[in-house]
Each structure stands twice: as structure tokens, then as C-alpha cells.
C-alpha positions in Angstrom: 9.3 -64.5 22.4 6.7 -62.2 21.0 6.6 -58.7 22.1 3.5 -56.6 22.0 3.2 -54.2 19.2 3.6 -50.7 20.7 -0.2 -48.4 20.5 0.4 -45.7 18.0 -1.9 -43.3 19.6 -0.6 -41.1 22.7 -3.5 -39.2 25.2 -3.9 -35.7 24.6 -2.7 -35.7 20.5 -4.7 -35.1 17.3 -4.5 -37.5 14.7 -6.0 -37.9 11.1 -8.4 -40.7 11.7 -10.6 -42.9 8.5 -14.4 -43.5 9.9 -14.9 -47.3 8.9 -18.8 -47.5 10.4 -21.0 -47.0 13.4 -20.4 -48.2 16.7 -23.3 -49.9 18.8 -23.7 -46.5 20.8 -24.0 -44.4 17.8 -19.9 -43.3 18.0 -18.3 -43.5 15.1 -15.6 -46.3 14.6 -12.1 -45.4 13.0 -8.2 -46.7 12.1 -5.4 -44.9 12.9 -2.4 -47.3 11.5 -4.7 -49.9 11.9 -5.8 -49.3 15.7 -9.3 -48.5 16.4 -10.1 -45.5 17.7 -13.9 -44.6 19.1 -14.8 -40.9 17.8 -18.4 -39.7 18.9 -20.3 -37.5 16.2 -18.1 -39.3 13.6 -20.0 -40.8 10.4 -18.7 -43.6 8.2 -16.9 -42.5 4.9 -15.7 -39.3 6.6 -11.8 -38.5 7.5 -11.7 -36.3 10.8 -9.2 -34.9 13.0 -9.7 -36.3 16.8 -7.9 -36.0 19.8 -7.3 -39.2 21.9 -8.7 -38.7 25.2 -8.5 -42.4 26.3 -6.0 -44.9 25.4 -6.4 -48.9 26.2 -4.5 -51.9 24.7 -7.0 -52.9 22.3 -8.1 -49.3 21.1 -8.8 -45.2 22.0 -11.3 -43.1 22.8 -11.2 -39.4 20.8 -13.0 -36.0 20.7 -13.6 -35.0 17.1 -12.1 -31.7 16.5 -12.1 -31.5 12.8 -13.8 -32.6 9.6 -12.0 -32.9 6.9 -13.6 -35.0 4.3 -17.6 -35.2 5.2 -20.0 -37.9 4.7 -22.3 -37.0 2.3 -25.1 -38.0 4.9 -24.1 -35.4 7.3 -27.0 -33.2 8.2 -27.1 -30.0 10.7 -28.2 -31.3 14.3 -32.0 -29.4 15.0 -31.5 -29.5 18.6 -28.9 -26.6 20.0 -27.7 -28.9 23.1 -27.6 -31.8 20.7 -23.6 -32.7 21.1 -23.7 -32.3 24.9 -26.9 -33.7 25.6 -27.5 -37.6 25.7 -30.6 -38.0 24.7 -30.0 -38.6 20.7 -26.7 -39.9 19.4 -27.5 -39.3 15.8 -29.2 -36.1 14.7 -26.1 -35.2 12.7 -27.3 -38.1 10.3 -29.7 -37.7 7.8 -32.5 -40.3 8.2 -32.0 -42.1 5.2 -28.5 -42.6 6.6 -29.9 -43.1 9.8 -32.0 -46.2 8.5 -29.3 -47.7 6.9 -26.8 -47.7 9.6 -29.3 -49.5 11.5 -29.5 -52.0 9.3 -26.0 -52.3 9.0 -26.0 -52.6 12.8 -28.2 -55.7 12.9 -26.2 -57.0 10.2 -23.2 -57.0 11.9 -24.5 -58.2 14.7 -26.2 -61.3 12.9 -21.9 -61.7 11.1 -19.9 -61.2 14.4 -22.0 -62.4 17.1 -24.5 -64.6 15.7 -22.3 -66.0 13.1 -24.8 -66.5 11.0 -23.6 -64.9 7.8 -26.6 -66.1 5.4 -29.2 -64.3 7.4 -29.8 -61.0 5.8 -31.6 -58.2 7.7 -34.0 -56.5 5.7 -34.6 -52.9 4.9 -35.8 -51.1 8.7 -38.7 -49.9 8.6 -38.7 -46.1 9.2 -41.1 -43.2 10.4 -43.2 -41.5 8.8 -41.9 -38.9 11.5 -38.8 -39.0 12.9 -39.0 -36.1 15.0 -41.6 -35.4 18.1 -42.6 -39.1 18.2 -42.0 -40.0 21.7 -45.3 -40.1 24.1 -43.6 -40.4 27.5 -40.9 -37.9 29.1 -38.7 -38.7 32.0 -36.5 -35.5 32.8 -34.2 -35.2 35.7 -34.5 -32.3 37.7 -31.6 -30.2 39.2 -30.4 -27.0 41.0 -27.8 -25.0 38.0 -27.3 -22.1 40.7 -28.1 -18.8 41.5 -31.8 -19.8 41.6 -31.7 -21.2 37.9 -33.1 -24.7 37.1 -32.0 -27.3 34.9 -34.1 -29.9 33.2 -33.6 -31.8 30.7 -31.2 -35.2 30.1 -28.2 -36.4 31.6 -25.1 -35.4 29.5 -23.9 -39.2 28.0 -21.9 -41.0 31.0 -22.7 -38.3 33.7 -25.5 -36.7 36.2 -25.1 -33.8 34.9 -28.4 -32.6 33.9 -28.5 -30.9 30.1 -30.8 -28.3 30.4 -33.3 -28.3 27.7 -36.2 -26.1 27.1 -37.8 -28.0 23.7 -37.0 -31.6 23.1 -37.3 -32.4 19.4 -38.6 -36.0 19.8 -41.1 -35.4 22.6 -44.4 -35.2 21.5 -45.4 -31.1 22.3 -47.3 -31.8 25.5 -44.3 -33.5 27.5 -42.5 -30.2 26.3 -45.2 -27.9 27.7 -45.2 -30.3 31.0 -41.7 -29.9 31.3 -42.0 -25.7 31.1 -45.3 -25.5 33.1 -43.0 -27.2 36.2 -40.2 -25.3 35.5 -42.7 -22.0 35.5 -44.5 -23.7 38.8 -41.0 -24.1 40.8 -39.5 -20.6 40.3 -42.7 -18.7 40.8 -42.7 -20.9 44.5 -39.6 -21.5 45.1 -40.2 -25.6 45.5 -36.1 -26.6 45.3 -34.9 -29.0 43.2 -33.7 -32.5 44.5 -29.4 -32.6 45.3 -28.7 -36.5 44.8 -25.5 -35.6 46.6 -26.8 -33.2 49.6 -30.3 -35.3 49.5 -32.2 -32.3 49.9 -34.6 -30.7 48.0 -38.1 -32.1 46.6 -38.6 -32.6 43.0 -36.5 -35.4 41.4 -38.1 -36.1 38.0 -40.8 -34.6 35.7 -42.7 -37.0 33.9 -44.9 -36.9 31.0 -47.5 -39.3 29.2 -49.6 -38.6 26.1 -52.1 -40.8 24.7 -51.1 -40.5 21.1 -54.3 -41.5 20.1 -56.8 -40.7 22.3 -55.2 -37.1 23.5 -55.2 -37.6 27.3 -52.3 -36.3 29.2 -50.5 -37.4 32.4 -48.5 -35.6 34.6 -46.2 -37.7 37.0 -44.2 -35.5 39.5 -41.4 -37.6 41.0 -40.2 -36.4 44.8 -38.6 -37.4 47.5 -40.5 -36.9 50.3 -44.6 -36.8 50.6 -45.0 -33.1 51.2 -45.1 -30.8 48.4 -46.2 -27.2 48.9 -48.5 -25.6 46.2 -49.6 -28.9 44.8 -53.0 -27.4 44.0 -51.1 -24.0 42.0 -49.3 -26.9 40.2 -52.6 -28.5 39.3 -54.5 -25.4 38.5 -51.8 -24.1 36.1 -51.6 -27.9 34.1 -55.0 -28.0 33.9 -55.2 -24.6 32.6 -52.3 -25.3 29.8 -53.3 -28.6 28.9 -56.7 -29.2 27.7 -56.6 -33.0 27.4 -55.1 -33.0 31.1 -56.6 -36.2 32.8 -54.4 -37.7 35.0 -52.1 -35.7 37.8 -50.0 -38.0 40.1 -47.1 -37.7 42.8 -44.3 -40.7 43.1 -42.7 -40.9 46.3 -39.0 -41.8 45.6 -36.9 -41.5 49.0 -34.0 -43.6 48.1 -30.4 -42.6 47.2 -30.9 -44.9 43.6 -30.7 -44.1 39.8 -34.4 -46.0 39.7 -36.5 -43.1 38.9 -40.0 -44.3 40.4 -40.3 -45.1 43.9 -43.0 -47.7 45.0 -45.8 -44.7 46.2 -47.8 -43.6 43.6 -50.9 -41.2 44.8 -53.4 -39.6 42.4 -53.6 -35.5 43.0 -56.0 -35.1 39.9 -58.3 -37.0 38.0 -57.5 -40.8 37.1 -54.7 -43.1 37.7 -54.1 -43.9 34.2 -54.7 -42.3 31.0 -55.6 -44.7 27.8 -53.6 -45.2 24.0 -54.4 -47.3 21.3 -52.4 -49.6 19.1 -54.4 -50.6 16.2 -57.9 -51.4 17.2 -56.9 -52.3 21.0 -57.1 -50.3 23.8 -54.6 -49.9 27.1 -54.7 -48.0 30.3 -51.3 -46.4 31.0 -49.9 -45.5 34.8 -47.3 -44.0 35.5 -45.3 -47.3 36.1 -47.1 -49.5 32.5 -44.6 -50.3 30.7 -46.0 -49.1 27.2 -43.9 -48.3 23.5 -42.6 -44.7 23.7 -43.2 -44.7 20.0 -47.1 -45.5 19.2 -47.0 -45.1 15.8 -44.1 -47.3 15.3 -45.1 -49.8 17.7 -48.5 -50.5 15.5 -45.8 -51.5 12.6 -44.1 -53.5 15.0 -46.8 -55.8 16.4 -47.9 -56.0 12.9 -45.1 -57.5 11.7 -44.8 -60.1 14.8 -48.3 -61.0 13.6 -47.5 -61.6 10.1 -44.2 -63.4 11.1 -46.5 -65.7 13.5 -48.1 -66.9 10.5 -51.7 -67.3 12.1 -54.8 -68.5 10.7 -56.9 -68.9 13.4 -56.6 -72.0 14.7 -52.7 -72.0 16.7 -52.0 -71.9 20.3 -49.6 -69.2 20.5 -47.5 -68.5 24.0 -46.1 -65.1 24.4 -43.0 -65.9 27.1 -42.5 -62.2 28.0 -45.6 -60.9 27.9 -45.3 -57.7 30.3 -48.9 -56.0 30.2 -50.0 -58.2 27.2 -50.0 -55.7 24.4 -48.5 -57.9 21.7 -51.0 -60.9 23.6 -53.6 -59.3 22.9 -52.7 -58.3 19.3 -51.8 -62.2 18.8 -55.2 -63.0 20.0 -57.1 -61.3 17.4 -55.9 -64.2 14.8 -55.4 -67.1 17.0 -57.3 -69.6 18.5 -55.9 -69.3 21.9 -53.0 -67.5 23.4 -51.3 -67.5 26.9 -49.3 -64.9 28.0 -46.1 -66.0 30.9 -44.7 -62.9 32.9 -43.0 -63.3 36.1 -43.7 -59.5 37.0 -47.3 -59.3 39.2 -48.5 -56.1 38.5 -47.8 -56.5 35.1 -50.2 -59.4 35.0 -52.8 -57.6 36.6 -52.8 -55.1 34.2 -52.8 -57.6 31.5 -56.1 -59.5 32.7 -57.6 -55.7 32.9 -56.7 -55.2 29.2 -57.9 -58.1 28.2 -61.4 -57.5 29.9 -61.4 -53.9 28.1 -60.6 -54.7 24.8 -63.1 -57.8 25.2 -61.0 -60.4 24.4 -61.5 -63.9 25.9 -59.1 -66.1 24.1 -56.1 -65.1 26.4 -54.8 -66.4 29.7 -52.4 -64.7 32.0 -50.0 -66.9 33.6 -47.6 -65.8 36.7 -44.4 -67.3 36.8 -40.8 -67.5 35.2 -41.5 -69.0 32.0 -38.2 -71.7 32.3 -40.6 -73.7 34.4 -44.4 -72.9 33.1 -44.0 -73.6 29.4 -43.0 -77.3 30.7 -45.8 -77.6 33.2 -47.7 -76.4 29.7 -47.0 -79.3 27.8 -47.9 -81.6 30.9 -51.2 -80.2 30.7 -51.4 -81.0 26.8 -50.9 -77.9 25.9 -48.8 -77.6 22.6 -47.9 -74.1 21.0 -47.6 -73.8 17.6 -46.2 -70.4 18.0 -43.7 -68.7 20.8 -43.7 -65.3 21.0 -40.9 -63.6 23.1 -39.9 -59.9 23.5 -37.2 -60.0 26.2 -35.4 -56.8 28.0 -32.4 -55.9 26.6 -30.1 -58.4 28.3 -31.8 -60.8 25.8 -33.6 -64.2 26.7 -32.3 -66.3 29.7 -30.6 -69.5 28.3 -33.5 -71.5 30.7 -36.0 -70.2 28.6 -34.6 -70.7 25.3 -34.1 -74.0 26.1 -37.4 -74.5 27.3 -38.7 -73.0 24.0 -36.4 -75.5 21.9 -37.8 -78.6 24.1 -41.3 -77.3 23.6 -40.9 -77.5 19.4 -43.1 -74.8 18.2 -43.2 -74.8 14.4 -42.4 -70.9 14.9 -40.8 -68.6 17.0 -41.1 -64.7 16.8 -38.4 -62.5 18.5 -38.8 -59.1 19.2 -35.8 -57.8 20.2 -34.5 -53.9 21.3 -31.2 -55.1 21.2 -28.9 -56.6 18.2 -26.4 -58.0 19.9 -28.5 -60.2 22.3 -30.9 -60.8 19.4 -27.7 -62.4 17.4 -26.5 -64.5 20.3 -29.9 -65.7 21.1 -30.7 -66.7 17.5 -27.4 -68.6 17.7 -28.0 -70.7 20.2 -31.5 -71.4 18.9 -29.7 -72.2 15.3 -28.2 -75.1 17.4 -31.1 -76.1 18.6 -33.1 -76.9 15.5 -34.3 -73.6 14.5 -33.6 -71.8 11.6 -33.4 -68.1 11.3 -36.0 -67.2 8.2 -35.3 -63.3 8.4 -34.7 -60.2 10.6 -36.7 -56.9 10.2 -35.2 -54.0 11.8 -38.3 -51.4 12.9 -36.8 -47.7 13.7 -38.9 -47.6 17.3 -36.2 -44.5 18.7 -35.7 -42.3 15.9 -32.2 -39.8 16.2 -30.9 -42.5 18.6 -28.8 -45.3 18.5 -31.3 -48.1 19.6 -32.8 -50.4 16.8 -36.0 -52.9 17.3 -36.2 -55.8 15.6 -38.8 -59.0 14.6 -37.1 -62.1 13.8 -38.6 -65.5 12.4 -37.2 -68.8 13.1 -38.6 -71.9 11.9 -37.9 -75.2 13.1 -35.8 -77.6 11.2 -37.8 -80.5 10.4 -35.7 -83.7 10.9 
């Protein structure tokens, strides 16, 4: 009878751990007597002292207590609450080191999950500035006791709000918005929402900045319709923010982790602001999806356009088209593009975005791509290129099956999750499509997230 090998670590004890790589959440992954230990804030190549806080059959979790041998890529974090705030995970890593690790994260996923060892991830496309890039802020608001407020980010894996007075990855206007709302709440004694007691008013503060237009939106998420002194808040915002174009109130009465509720009303100005990606301009509402890094979004879309290899006579289908940002980018070089999306408001926005940009070779279809793609084929529309940008969970297998049966010459896959990208590339590899190249793009600097663009080509039989 084979007995299980005893676990070599115990909860509460401190061990010397050699860190080998970064995990998918940016934590150090190390070994102690060939047993895996996860150590947040540790870096590859480091030897650390870590106190074990969690023990499972296959791994343990620990907290960093001392760095015995530091990595040459270790740097001093810029943010004073970095170690407890859940917003960033990699401020202790140099930016060059971060780009190398993100490429490695993609490569590891291709090999371990996709079983595609011959596919090599290209060096990650870094940002000109890894700081102050986020055009969208969503800060929870909570009472910190004795009349104090906590406005910032949730601590990792908790609902404890870490108070942030200036976030280093946010655009300056977003930090200003948070400071003004904080001042308004204190001055007029506006209570924060308490999710346990279900009392109070202000749940979240959202700020949106049109990076290329200078336009600013403020969205106050409240637990009820009635909010005292809203006119005073608008006055304070208008006085401090010359680019203010929109103040809206979103009402969320539900006991939920979802930030926005179903109802939004305009308090001041317009319901949307504008921003551009390349030559295209987009309307952005409180609910709109728009890439949070405007500068890197252009590099991402230009990469997708390059991979699509359009010469001007192709039919292109964008499978998860959302509000049509990528679809309209592709339309500049294609004969005809079709965007498919299952969310009705997104299709409405996509149609409006096409009109606003005077693009007439784009058609948007409301529906499930698993069924809409075969219908296009039945109607005589045969795409040369299919582009997909699914959510973090990756592409539905039914959609992948429909793409493979459609037999486009090229498939361009934009992904925000290397693990599900690798899984889906493996599926397509078994259904007639070879992965040609994978380009990581750093859309979310100082965090563990990495975006990718992958090109697949149909294998000719």
C-alpha cells in the first residue's frame, strides 16, 4: 500500500523558501522540500523567510517576513498602502522585470495548459508610462468610524476598503474626483453605505476621463434615489474640474457585489463623454465598456489589425463585438465587417458609434455567435477573417466549433486571460488551426493582468 508523503510544513511556522516563478495572481511560487508554497510580494530568484498561514494537501500559503536574498529586479513600491491594497500586485517589481514576467506567464500557459510548446510568446509590448494610465476609477466607499471615510480599493479577497488618497495608476482627474466627493460627504455629512446594515447613501464613486478629449464624467453610485446636497456636489466638481461634461447618479438598491444598478439619471451635463482610439471617436456612458488604458488600447487594436492582414477586399466577422471598438478599427481596412454581440444595449451603442465615425461597411447583429455564424454562412457570407475578444472565462466551445466550421483563413483572438487563451488555442489546434504567434500587450501595468493578441491560420489539407 502506497502511503501519502507527509506534508513538510506546518501552519504558524516560518520556513526558508526559494522562489521559482510568479503565479497567475502575481504571487511568488516557491518550494520547500519539493512542496509548493505561495508567497505574495516575493519575486523569482529570491530566497525568503515566510510564515505559513494555510496548508492544503498540494500546497501552502505563507506571508513574507524577511527577504534573505533579494531579486535584482526588486524596487521600492511607489504607493504607501501598496502592501495591503488589492489594486496592484507588482509595484515591487521593476517595469522591465514586469514585462519579462508577463511574457513568461503567457509562455507558461501555452505550454502547461495549451500543451503548445512550439508556440513562443513574443516580448510584451510595454507602456510608455506604467503609471497614471487608468481612465476609469471605481472606488468603494465605507465608514471608517468616528466620522472618517474609507475611499479606495478592497483589500485582496476581502470587503475591507483600504483608504487611498491618491492612486498612482489612476489619471489625475480621477484622484481629484475622489477627493472632492470625500470633501462633500464630510462637509454635508453624507453617510457611506454600510453593506451589512444596509444603511447609508454612497456606495461607489466612478470617474471616467476622455484621455484624448479631456472630457470628464462623474458617476455617484447610491443606495437610494434621494441624495441631499447633490447641487452642492455638482458646484464643487464644476469649480475644480474644467473638463467636467457629465455628472450622473446610478441607483443600486440590491444587496450585491455588482457595482452599478439598472437606473442611471443625468444630474448635470450630458449622459456620455467622448474619447478616441486612433482616428475613431467613441461615446462612453457610465455603463459602457471601454478599455481602461487608452494609450495601450490603440497598440492592442493596431496589433489585431496587423494580425488580421487585411488588404481591403476581405469579409471580417467580430464575434464578441461589444460596442464595436475593434469592429470599427477593422472596418477601416476591410471590405465588410459584421459584429456579433449577445448584449442588446452594446449593439445599440455599436450602431451609434459606426454612425458617429461615418463608417458604412459595418453591420451589427444581436445574437449568439454559435448560431449567428452558421446563419451567415447559410446566407452566403463567408468570412476571410474572424476576430474574437471574449470575457475572462474565454470562448464558449460552441462558438469555437462554429468558427472552425466556418473555415476562415485567419482567426485573431484577443484575450485578457492567458489560461483560457491557451485552452482555446489548444481546441482550435485540434480543429484545423495552427497558432502562428502570440503577442502580449501590457494594458494593466503594475498588476498581474496581461492582455494578448494571438494569430491562428487554417491548416490547408
